[in-house]
PASEBA-1860 file (N, C-alpha, C; in nm, 3 decimals):
! residues 261
1> MKTDPFND> 13.237/-8.016/4.601/13.111/-8.013/4.669/13.086/-7.875/4.726 ~ 12.975/-7.818/4.713/12.941/-7.695/4.769/12.907/-7.712/4.927 ~ 12.968/-7.631/5.010/12.959/-7.655/5.155/12.876/-7.544/5.230 ~ 12.841/-7.438/5.164/12.776/-7.337/5.225/12.629/-7.299/5.151 ~ 12.532/-7.371/5.187/12.398/-7.352/5.120/12.339/-7.209/5.139 ~ 12.394/-7.136/5.232/12.322/-7.012/5.255/12.404/-6.899/5.181 ~ 12.516/-6.931/5.118/12.579/-6.840/5.018/12.583/-6.889/4.881 ~ 12.513/-6.998/4.867/12.494/-7.059/4.732/12.346/-7.113/4.714
9> DELRLPGA> 12.319/-7.186/4.596/12.184/-7.214/4.574/12.162/-7.362/4.584 ~ 12.253/-7.445/4.643/12.240/-7.580/4.644/12.296/-7.636/4.779 ~ 12.210/-7.723/4.827/12.232/-7.790/4.962/12.273/-7.927/4.935 ~ 12.395/-7.975/5.008/12.428/-8.118/4.992/12.461/-8.165/5.131 ~ 12.418/-8.294/5.165/12.456/-8.349/5.284/12.591/-8.424/5.266 ~ 12.679/-8.445/5.372/12.798/-8.523/5.367/12.760/-8.665/5.317 ~ 12.855/-8.731/5.244/12.830/-8.871/5.212/12.825/-8.962/5.332 ~ 12.745/-9.058/5.333/12.718/-9.158/5.432/12.780/-9.293/5.391
17> SGRRDFLR> 12.825/-9.365/5.502/12.878/-9.493/5.469/12.842/-9.581/5.591 ~ 12.833/-9.711/5.580/12.816/-9.799/5.677/12.665/-9.835/5.690 ~ 12.635/-9.944/5.772/12.503/-9.984/5.785/12.416/-9.874/5.864 ~ 12.484/-9.815/5.978/12.408/-9.726/6.064/12.358/-9.596/5.977 ~ 12.460/-9.545/5.889/12.421/-9.426/5.808/12.311/-9.480/5.701 ~ 12.326/-9.596/5.660/12.223/-9.637/5.549/12.081/-9.645/5.613 ~ 12.076/-9.689/5.736/11.944/-9.699/5.804/11.900/-9.559/5.829 ~ 11.978/-9.468/5.865/11.940/-9.323/5.883/11.872/-9.286/5.754
25> QLAWAAAG> 11.948/-9.300/5.648/11.894/-9.259/5.514/11.757/-9.315/5.483 ~ 11.736/-9.445/5.523/11.612/-9.508/5.494/11.507/-9.442/5.578 ~ 11.537/-9.400/5.700/11.439/-9.325/5.785/11.391/-9.208/5.718 ~ 11.494/-9.134/5.667/11.464/-8.996/5.599/11.381/-9.025/5.471 ~ 11.421/-9.130/5.394/11.351/-9.153/5.279/11.209/-9.196/5.301 ~ 11.181/-9.256/5.419/11.042/-9.293/5.448/10.958/-9.165/5.477 ~ 11.033/-9.066/5.528/10.972/-8.939/5.550/10.950/-8.852/5.427 ~ 10.989/-8.909/5.316/10.957/-8.835/5.187/11.068/-8.727/5.151
33> VVVGGGIR> 11.185/-8.750/5.207/11.292/-8.646/5.169/11.403/-8.715/5.123 ~ 11.499/-8.640/5.063/11.624/-8.702/4.998/11.748/-8.671/5.089 ~ 11.822/-8.774/5.114/11.933/-8.758/5.188/12.046/-8.771/5.097 ~ 12.154/-8.684/5.103/12.263/-8.704/5.015/12.243/-8.632/4.873 ~ 12.131/-8.586/4.843/12.106/-8.525/4.722/12.106/-8.372/4.728 ~ 12.066/-8.303/4.627/12.067/-8.148/4.627/11.936/-8.090/4.643 ~ 11.922/-7.982/4.716/11.795/-7.918/4.735/11.832/-7.770/4.699 ~ 11.742/-7.709/4.616/11.760/-7.578/4.559/11.708/-7.476/4.673
41> LGAEAGGR> 11.802/-7.415/4.733/11.768/-7.322/4.839/11.683/-7.208/4.791 ~ 11.730/-7.158/4.664/11.657/-7.042/4.613/11.515/-7.062/4.576 ~ 11.474/-7.194/4.556/11.337/-7.225/4.525/11.244/-7.236/4.646 ~ 11.304/-7.235/4.772/11.225/-7.261/4.890/11.096/-7.182/4.900 ~ 11.108/-7.068/4.859/10.993/-6.978/4.878/10.888/-6.994/4.770 ~ 10.915/-7.094/4.670/10.826/-7.103/4.562/10.700/-7.191/4.582 ~ 10.697/-7.274/4.676/10.583/-7.352/4.702/10.601/-7.438/4.825 ~ 10.493/-7.520/4.854/10.502/-7.598/4.986/10.606/-7.714/4.977
49> DEEVALKI> 10.625/-7.774/4.865/10.724/-7.878/4.863/10.860/-7.830/4.886 ~ 10.890/-7.719/4.839/11.024/-7.657/4.862/11.030/-7.607/4.999 ~ 10.928/-7.550/5.051/10.919/-7.493/5.184/10.948/-7.594/5.301 ~ 10.903/-7.722/5.281/10.922/-7.815/5.386/11.047/-7.913/5.361 ~ 11.122/-7.869/5.255/11.232/-7.969/5.210/11.349/-7.981/5.306 ~ 11.383/-7.863/5.367/11.489/-7.860/5.455/11.464/-7.938/5.589 ~ 11.549/-8.027/5.636/11.524/-8.119/5.748/11.565/-8.044/5.865 ~ 11.485/-8.055/5.984/11.510/-7.984/6.110/11.552/-8.082/6.210
57> GVVGGGRM> 11.667/-8.051/6.286/11.715/-8.135/6.392/11.698/-8.056/6.514 ~ 11.618/-8.117/6.613/11.586/-8.052/6.735/11.688/-8.105/6.846 ~ 11.771/-8.026/6.901/11.857/-8.055/6.995/11.823/-7.990/7.119 ~ 11.765/-8.070/7.217/11.722/-8.019/7.345/11.580/-8.085/7.362 ~ 11.559/-8.154/7.469/11.428/-8.217/7.482/11.325/-8.153/7.589 ~ 11.342/-8.023/7.598/11.257/-7.947/7.701/11.126/-7.915/7.640 ~ 11.048/-7.819/7.699/10.915/-7.789/7.648/10.923/-7.721/7.513 ~ 11.018/-7.625/7.487/11.016/-7.558/7.369/11.051/-7.644/7.252
65> GSALGKLW> 11.163/-7.736/7.274/11.209/-7.823/7.172/11.099/-7.916/7.131 ~ 11.028/-7.968/7.226/10.919/-8.073/7.209/10.805/-8.002/7.143 ~ 10.761/-7.889/7.181/10.646/-7.814/7.136/10.653/-7.782/6.991 ~ 10.772/-7.712/6.961/10.799/-7.670/6.817/10.817/-7.790/6.735 ~ 10.895/-7.878/6.774/10.918/-7.996/6.685/10.791/-8.069/6.648 ~ 10.694/-8.084/6.731/10.564/-8.144/6.695/10.493/-8.055/6.608 ~ 10.500/-7.919/6.627/10.427/-7.822/6.549/10.483/-7.830/6.392 ~ 10.617/-7.831/6.388/10.685/-7.839/6.261/10.633/-7.970/6.185
73> VKAGHSVL> 10.629/-8.085/6.258/10.587/-8.213/6.198/10.448/-8.192/6.144 ~ 10.361/-8.139/6.220/10.222/-8.115/6.185/10.214/-8.022/6.067 ~ 10.309/-7.933/6.053/10.303/-7.837/5.929/10.363/-7.909/5.804 ~ 10.418/-8.024/5.831/10.470/-8.100/5.704/10.621/-8.114/5.700 ~ 10.691/-8.061/5.806/10.842/-8.072/5.798/10.885/-8.212/5.854 ~ 10.999/-8.242/5.810/11.062/-8.366/5.859/11.153/-8.322/5.975 ~ 11.133/-8.384/6.083/11.192/-8.345/6.210/11.275/-8.465/6.286 ~ 11.400/-8.434/6.310/11.477/-8.528/6.387/11.483/-8.491/6.526
81> FTSRTPAK> 11.411/-8.555/6.625/11.415/-8.528/6.768/11.545/-8.597/6.829 ~ 11.625/-8.530/6.915/11.747/-8.591/6.957/11.752/-8.605/7.105 ~ 11.826/-8.701/7.158/11.843/-8.734/7.299/11.966/-8.811/7.309 ~ 12.029/-8.811/7.424/12.135/-8.894/7.454/12.086/-9.041/7.466 ~ 11.957/-9.055/7.497/11.887/-9.190/7.497/11.765/-9.180/7.403 ~ 11.783/-9.190/7.274/11.682/-9.175/7.185/11.567/-9.277/7.193 ~ 11.593/-9.393/7.260/11.487/-9.489/7.279/11.365/-9.419/7.358 ~ 11.400/-9.333/7.439/11.289/-9.268/7.519/11.201/-9.182/7.434
89> LAEMVYDL> 11.239/-9.158/7.302/11.162/-9.071/7.211/11.065/-9.157/7.123 ~ 11.095/-9.287/7.131/11.027/-9.376/7.035/10.876/-9.367/7.032 ~ 10.802/-9.360/7.150/10.667/-9.351/7.147/10.617/-9.222/7.086 ~ 10.683/-9.115/7.119/10.644/-8.982/7.066/10.666/-8.971/6.906 ~ 10.775/-9.023/6.855/10.786/-9.018/6.720/10.686/-9.106/6.637 ~ 10.671/-9.225/6.710/10.566/-9.316/6.648/10.430/-9.249/6.636 ~ 10.393/-9.176/6.737/10.256/-9.110/6.738/10.253/-8.997/6.641 ~ 10.372/-8.932/6.610/10.375/-8.815/6.527/10.373/-8.868/6.371
97> GPRATAGV> 10.414/-8.979/6.350/10.398/-9.033/6.208/10.549/-9.035/6.142 ~ 10.545/-9.069/6.009/10.673/-9.102/5.948/10.768/-8.976/5.933 ~ 10.717/-8.859/5.936/10.798/-8.740/5.924/10.891/-8.708/6.054 ~ 10.848/-8.783/6.164/10.937/-8.760/6.290/11.022/-8.888/6.295 ~ 11.147/-8.856/6.340/11.245/-8.966/6.369/11.320/-8.925/6.497 ~ 11.404/-9.027/6.551/11.462/-8.996/6.674/11.614/-9.042/6.649 ~ 11.698/-8.977/6.717/11.844/-8.993/6.715/11.914/-8.924/6.827 ~ 12.059/-8.925/6.816/12.129/-8.852/6.900/12.181/-8.724/6.840
105> PSDAAELC> 12.218/-8.625/6.925/12.253/-8.496/6.877/12.348/-8.496/6.747 ~ 12.447/-8.587/6.744/12.533/-8.587/6.639/12.463/-8.622/6.508 ~ 12.349/-8.709/6.512/12.275/-8.732/6.402/12.204/-8.599/6.329 ~ 12.167/-8.513/6.419/12.113/-8.392/6.377/12.223/-8.308/6.306 ~ 12.340/-8.306/6.359/12.444/-8.231/6.297/12.488/-8.283/6.157 ~ 12.477/-8.412/6.145/12.511/-8.469/6.020/12.398/-8.474/5.913 ~ 12.273/-8.496/5.958/12.174/-8.522/5.860/12.076/-8.405/5.827 ~ 12.080/-8.300/5.911/11.989/-8.200/5.903/12.043/-8.060/5.857
113> EVIFLALP> 11.983/-7.976/5.778/12.025/-7.852/5.733/11.987/-7.739/5.831 ~ 11.886/-7.753/5.915/11.845/-7.662/6.007/11.856/-7.724/6.150 ~ 11.932/-7.670/6.241/11.949/-7.724/6.380/11.880/-7.624/6.472 ~ 11.781/-7.680/6.540/11.712/-7.592/6.648/11.774/-7.625/6.781 ~ 11.834/-7.532/6.846/11.892/-7.552/6.984/11.789/-7.510/7.086 ~ 11.756/-7.586/7.177/11.671/-7.552/7.298/11.730/-7.617/7.415 ~ 11.841/-7.575/7.460/11.925/-7.637/7.563/11.936/-7.541/7.684 ~ 11.970/-7.608/7.801/12.029/-7.517/7.909/12.159/-7.446/7.853
121> YTAIPEVA> 12.159/-7.312/7.884/12.266/-7.244/7.819/12.409/-7.305/7.849 ~ 12.419/-7.362/7.973/12.545/-7.411/8.021/12.589/-7.524/7.930 ~ 12.510/-7.589/7.840/12.536/-7.704/7.764/12.587/-7.649/7.628 ~ 12.580/-7.524/7.596/12.615/-7.470/7.463/12.771/-7.502/7.439 ~ 12.867/-7.478/7.529/12.997/-7.503/7.504/13.026/-7.656/7.461 ~ 12.973/-7.742/7.533/12.990/-7.886/7.504/12.939/-7.922/7.385 ~ 12.821/-7.870/7.337/12.759/-7.902/7.212/12.835/-7.858/7.102 ~ 12.883/-7.732/7.119/12.971/-7.668/7.018/13.087/-7.740/6.985
129> RAMAPQLR> 13.154/-7.782/7.094/13.279/-7.863/7.075/13.251/-7.999/6.995 ~ 13.138/-8.059/7.026/13.100/-8.183/6.966/13.053/-8.176/6.826 ~ 12.977/-8.062/6.794/12.904/-8.061/6.674/12.948/-7.952/6.576 ~ 13.023/-7.853/6.615/13.061/-7.747/6.532/13.122/-7.791/6.396 ~ 13.216/-7.877/6.402/13.280/-7.926/6.269/13.179/-7.967/6.171 ~ 13.068/-8.029/6.208/12.965/-8.076/6.123/12.860/-7.973/6.074 ~ 12.875/-7.854/6.142/12.769/-7.764/6.117/12.812/-7.652/6.014 ~ 12.924/-7.673/5.944/12.970/-7.578/5.845/12.854/-7.543/5.749
137> GKLILDAS> 12.825/-7.409/5.733/12.729/-7.377/5.630/12.583/-7.397/5.660 ~ 12.556/-7.458/5.779/12.420/-7.490/5.816/12.350/-7.382/5.895 ~ 12.222/-7.381/5.917/12.146/-7.275/5.994/12.142/-7.337/6.129 ~ 12.170/-7.256/6.241/12.144/-7.281/6.375/12.045/-7.172/6.414 ~ 11.925/-7.224/6.459/11.819/-7.142/6.518/11.831/-7.162/6.676 ~ 11.869/-7.071/6.750/11.902/-7.085/6.887/11.794/-7.020/6.980 ~ 11.742/-7.104/7.072/11.639/-7.059/7.171/11.705/-7.063/7.306 ~ 11.827/-7.100/7.319/11.891/-7.129/7.458/11.913/-6.999/7.525
145> NPTLRQKV> 11.877/-6.999/7.649/11.889/-6.864/7.726/11.974/-6.880/7.854 ~ 12.079/-6.786/7.867/12.148/-6.790/7.997/12.053/-6.724/8.101 ~ 12.092/-6.740/8.229/12.028/-6.674/8.337/12.097/-6.522/8.323 ~ 12.021/-6.433/8.406/12.075/-6.297/8.402/12.229/-6.301/8.449 ~ 12.251/-6.375/8.552/12.384/-6.386/8.606/12.486/-6.440/8.508 ~ 12.444/-6.548/8.439/12.531/-6.604/8.331/12.550/-6.516/8.217 ~ 12.450/-6.427/8.184/12.457/-6.330/8.087/12.577/-6.231/8.117 ~ 12.560/-6.180/8.236/12.660/-6.076/8.280/12.805/-6.132/8.272
153> ALLEQEGI> 12.817/-6.256/8.317/12.949/-6.317/8.316/13.001/-6.349/8.174 ~ 12.902/-6.388/8.082/12.936/-6.409/7.941/12.993/-6.289/7.877 ~ 12.919/-6.182/7.885/12.959/-6.056/7.824/13.096/-6.000/7.878 ~ 13.120/-6.013/8.003/13.234/-5.977/8.057/13.355/-6.060/8.007 ~ 13.336/-6.197/7.997/13.433/-6.285/7.951/13.469/-6.265/7.796 ~ 13.359/-6.249/7.722/13.384/-6.233/7.581/13.415/-6.090/7.536 ~ 13.380/-5.998/7.630/13.417/-5.847/7.595/13.332/-5.795/7.473 ~ 13.202/-5.844/7.466/13.114/-5.803/7.366/12.984/-5.768/7.414
161> AGVAKATA> 12.911/-5.693/7.345/12.794/-5.622/7.402/12.666/-5.701/7.389 ~ 12.670/-5.829/7.334/12.536/-5.909/7.312/12.552/-6.053/7.330 ~ 12.440/-6.111/7.385/12.449/-6.256/7.407/12.460/-6.331/7.276 ~ 12.373/-6.291/7.186/12.369/-6.365/7.053/12.501/-6.355/6.974 ~ 12.564/-6.237/6.978/12.690/-6.230/6.910/12.802/-6.315/6.987 ~ 12.800/-6.319/7.120/12.892/-6.394/7.189/12.872/-6.545/7.173 ~ 12.734/-6.587/7.175/12.710/-6.734/7.155/12.746/-6.776/7.008 ~ 12.736/-6.693/6.912/12.759/-6.729/6.770/12.900/-6.751/6.751
169> RAFPDAHY> 12.995/-6.707/6.830/13.130/-6.740/6.828/13.168/-6.888/6.849 ~ 13.080/-6.948/6.915/13.091/-7.098/6.946/13.063/-7.181/6.809 ~ 13.002/-7.115/6.713/12.960/-7.188/6.596/13.018/-7.099/6.468 ~ 13.144/-7.083/6.456/13.199/-6.985/6.361/13.173/-7.017/6.215 ~ 13.138/-7.142/6.176/13.121/-7.185/6.039/12.980/-7.197/6.010 ~ 12.890/-7.180/6.106/12.744/-7.190/6.067/12.679/-7.063/6.062 ~ 12.559/-7.062/6.017/12.482/-6.943/6.013/12.383/-6.926/6.123 ~ 12.418/-6.845/6.224/12.354/-6.848/6.353/12.245/-6.740/6.354
177> VRGFNAVD> 12.112/-6.785/6.394/12.011/-6.699/6.403/11.953/-6.713/6.551 ~ 11.929/-6.604/6.615/11.877/-6.598/6.750/11.723/-6.597/6.736 ~ 11.647/-6.692/6.787/11.508/-6.695/6.780/11.432/-6.792/6.868 ~ 11.318/-6.768/6.890/11.228/-6.839/6.989/11.275/-6.847/7.132 ~ 11.377/-6.771/7.163/11.430/-6.764/7.300/11.342/-6.660/7.380 ~ 11.275/-6.576/7.318/11.204/-6.471/7.391/11.056/-6.493/7.408 ~ 11.017/-6.615/7.375/10.871/-6.660/7.389/10.864/-6.779/7.470 ~ 10.751/-6.808/7.529/10.725/-6.927/7.608/10.660/-7.037/7.520
185> ASAVTESA> 10.692/-7.159/7.551/10.650/-7.270/7.472/10.495/-7.279/7.474 ~ 10.428/-7.243/7.585/10.293/-7.236/7.594/10.225/-7.132/7.503 ~ 10.301/-7.024/7.492/10.249/-6.917/7.403/10.253/-6.957/7.263 ~ 10.353/-7.039/7.221/10.365/-7.088/7.093/10.254/-7.187/7.057 ~ 10.228/-7.275/7.147/10.117/-7.382/7.117/9.978/-7.308/7.124 ~ 9.964/-7.212/7.202/9.831/-7.132/7.201/9.817/-7.061/7.074 ~ 9.923/-6.998/7.019/9.915/-6.930/6.894/9.891/-7.024/6.776 ~ 9.954/-7.146/6.783/9.930/-7.251/6.672/9.784/-7.291/6.675
193> AGKTRRLG> 9.723/-7.297/6.792/9.581/-7.349/6.802/9.486/-7.236/6.780 ~ 9.532/-7.121/6.748/9.438/-7.003/6.729/9.373/-6.952/6.854 ~ 9.428/-6.985/6.971/9.355/-6.940/7.092/9.389/-6.798/7.132 ~ 9.495/-6.738/7.063/9.532/-6.601/7.087/9.568/-6.537/6.963 ~ 9.594/-6.405/6.968/9.654/-6.330/6.844/9.779/-6.402/6.804 ~ 9.805/-6.402/6.684/9.930/-6.472/6.627/10.049/-6.408/6.706 ~ 10.127/-6.507/6.766/10.238/-6.466/6.851/10.357/-6.406/6.768 ~ 10.406/-6.292/6.807/10.524/-6.228/6.750/10.649/-6.288/6.812
201> VPLAGESG> 10.737/-6.333/6.707/10.863/-6.405/6.757/10.975/-6.322/6.688 ~ 11.057/-6.259/6.774/11.163/-6.176/6.732/11.287/-6.271/6.683 ~ 11.351/-6.219/6.576/11.467/-6.290/6.528/11.579/-6.192/6.495 ~ 11.696/-6.246/6.510/11.816/-6.165/6.472/11.925/-6.249/6.405 ~ 11.992/-6.200/6.312/12.094/-6.280/6.249/12.175/-6.191/6.150 ~ 12.283/-6.257/6.106/12.387/-6.178/6.013/12.358/-6.210/5.861 ~ 12.301/-6.328/5.837/12.278/-6.378/5.701/12.139/-6.359/5.655 ~ 12.113/-6.280/5.552/11.986/-6.259/5.501/11.908/-6.394/5.452
209> PALEIAKR> 11.974/-6.481/5.375/11.912/-6.599/5.334/11.872/-6.693/5.455 ~ 11.963/-6.693/5.558/11.937/-6.762/5.674/11.824/-6.717/5.747 ~ 11.811/-6.585/5.747/11.691/-6.527/5.828/11.570/-6.551/5.759 ~ 11.576/-6.560/5.622/11.451/-6.589/5.540/11.403/-6.729/5.580 ~ 11.493/-6.830/5.591/11.462/-6.965/5.619/11.412/-6.970/5.776 ~ 11.467/-6.900/5.854/11.423/-6.898/5.992/11.279/-6.833/5.999 ~ 11.253/-6.727/5.930/11.125/-6.673/5.933/11.014/-6.773/5.891 ~ 11.046/-6.859/5.793/10.943/-6.954/5.753/10.918/-7.055/5.858
217> RVWAPGCE> 11.024/-7.091/5.938/11.009/-7.177/6.045/10.927/-7.125/6.162 ~ 10.918/-6.985/6.160/10.831/-6.918/6.263/10.688/-6.914/6.216 ~ 10.668/-6.895/6.088/10.533/-6.889/6.032/10.471/-7.027/6.043 ~ 10.553/-7.142/6.022/10.499/-7.271/6.015/10.417/-7.317/6.133 ~ 10.460/-7.292/6.250/10.370/-7.326/6.364/10.267/-7.220/6.404 ~ 10.235/-7.132/6.317/10.143/-7.025/6.344/10.175/-6.912/6.424 ~ 10.314/-6.871/6.416/10.356/-6.743/6.481/10.396/-6.647/6.371 ~ 10.433/-6.527/6.405/10.483/-6.425/6.318/10.606/-6.378/6.342
225> PVVTGDLL> 10.705/-6.393/6.245/10.838/-6.339/6.270/10.856/-6.187/6.263 ~ 10.937/-6.139/6.351/10.977/-6.000/6.367/11.124/-5.992/6.359 ~ 11.186/-5.953/6.244/11.328/-5.941/6.229/11.385/-5.811/6.288 ~ 11.478/-5.816/6.382/11.527/-5.691/6.437/11.649/-5.633/6.370 ~ 11.718/-5.725/6.310/11.848/-5.695/6.238/11.957/-5.787/6.264 ~ 12.087/-5.731/6.283/12.201/-5.824/6.305/12.197/-5.884/6.445 ~ 12.286/-5.958/6.482/12.283/-6.021/6.614/12.291/-5.927/6.729 ~ 12.357/-5.818/6.715/12.365/-5.714/6.826/12.221/-5.663/6.854
233> TSEPFEVG> 12.133/-5.660/6.760/11.996/-5.610/6.787/11.909/-5.710/6.866 ~ 11.965/-5.821/6.906/11.878/-5.913/6.985/11.867/-5.868/7.141 ~ 11.947/-5.778/7.178/11.957/-5.750/7.326/11.818/-5.715/7.384 ~ 11.735/-5.638/7.308/11.601/-5.608/7.370/11.520/-5.732/7.401 ~ 11.546/-5.840/7.325/11.467/-5.960/7.354/11.549/-6.077/7.415 ~ 11.662/-6.034/7.468/11.734/-6.139/7.559/11.693/-6.119/7.701 ~ 11.736/-6.206/7.791/11.695/-6.207/7.933/11.728/-6.067/7.990 ~ 11.634/-6.012/8.054/11.659/-5.886/8.115/11.610/-5.772/8.024
241> GEAYRINV> 11.576/-5.793/7.901/11.539/-5.694/7.803/11.388/-5.668/7.807 ~ 11.358/-5.559/7.743/11.203/-5.509/7.745/11.126/-5.604/7.670 ~ 11.166/-5.680/7.568/11.086/-5.758/7.493/11.100/-5.907/7.520 ~ 11.160/-5.941/7.630/11.188/-6.075/7.669/11.069/-6.143/7.737 ~ 11.007/-6.242/7.674/10.906/-6.323/7.710/10.781/-6.236/7.744 ~ 10.752/-6.139/7.666/10.623/-6.055/7.683/10.499/-6.129/7.610 ~ 10.535/-6.221/7.524/10.441/-6.306/7.456/10.323/-6.216/7.406 ~ 10.348/-6.132/7.301/10.247/-6.051/7.244/10.244/-6.075/7.098
249> GAAQLRQV> 10.149/-6.001/7.030/10.140/-6.010/6.881/10.249/-5.932/6.822 ~ 10.266/-5.951/6.683/10.379/-5.884/6.614/10.382/-5.734/6.626 ~ 10.261/-5.674/6.608/10.247/-5.528/6.606/10.294/-5.461/6.737 ~ 10.242/-5.532/6.846/10.281/-5.485/6.982/10.428/-5.502/7.006 ~ 10.475/-5.620/6.969/10.629/-5.649/6.972/10.702/-5.548/6.907 ~ 10.670/-5.505/6.775/10.750/-5.405/6.706/10.752/-5.275/6.780 ~ 10.641/-5.237/6.846/10.630/-5.108/6.922/10.726/-5.115/7.043 ~ 10.727/-5.237/7.113/10.809/-5.251/7.230/10.963/-5.244/7.189
257> LAEAT> 10.988/-5.308/7.075/11.140/-5.314/7.029/11.177/-5.171/6.983 ~ 11.083/-5.102/6.925/11.117/-4.960/6.873/11.148/-4.869/6.992 ~ 11.080/-4.885/7.096/11.086/-4.808/7.210/11.209/-4.846/7.288 ~ 11.259/-4.962/7.271/11.374/-5.014/7.341/11.501/-4.964/7.282 ~ 11.498/-4.927/7.157/11.619/-4.888/7.082/11.637/-4.739/7.074
END
């Protein structure tokens, strides 16, 4: 079985067994996607069907996770919203329709190829310990931010020059992309509604194919991706950086990023 979809052209989900897993598969089947089958990663850019094929698991129930998850569903993606008490999400996913489902965070790690993290930064170590073994070869799109004090402590502890690089160490077998951490949820929803100029969203990562997939998840809710480079290049759009939460269009964002380097 191929285990790394971002270094190969085929995605496979782990085999499922038992009634609970079977019911999960039925939920995804009702959303029009295949669980346990193969999806051609290389074809994703070829059309809308391929574009929405990869399933997104949202881990974190705050404003950003809720806003982006809803916008991804409206754009045609299948999204699994997670909570330690998923029953609280029942009304929301019902209103969103069959492409939205609810579960616990471990369901996202097991059933989804793209994991969107929108958590308090202090929760990252616990989530990594619980989920990292199931995230091998999958894409993590991380919007979780430390406070400025936490950032300083993290960099001192890890002995490294960047938040993204340090955080990625918690998920060594996944393809980690830093994104949506530098914009506000309200700015994303306004951009999606066409109320403002298309919002520029900076991204940084080490894997070219993973960045391409992340870029499409930025375009889907009506924003524009701006790739800065590898993970160390995220510093200008981390907390305390010149491009952190300035909520501007892509052209202005590129100018700010260029002046910061």
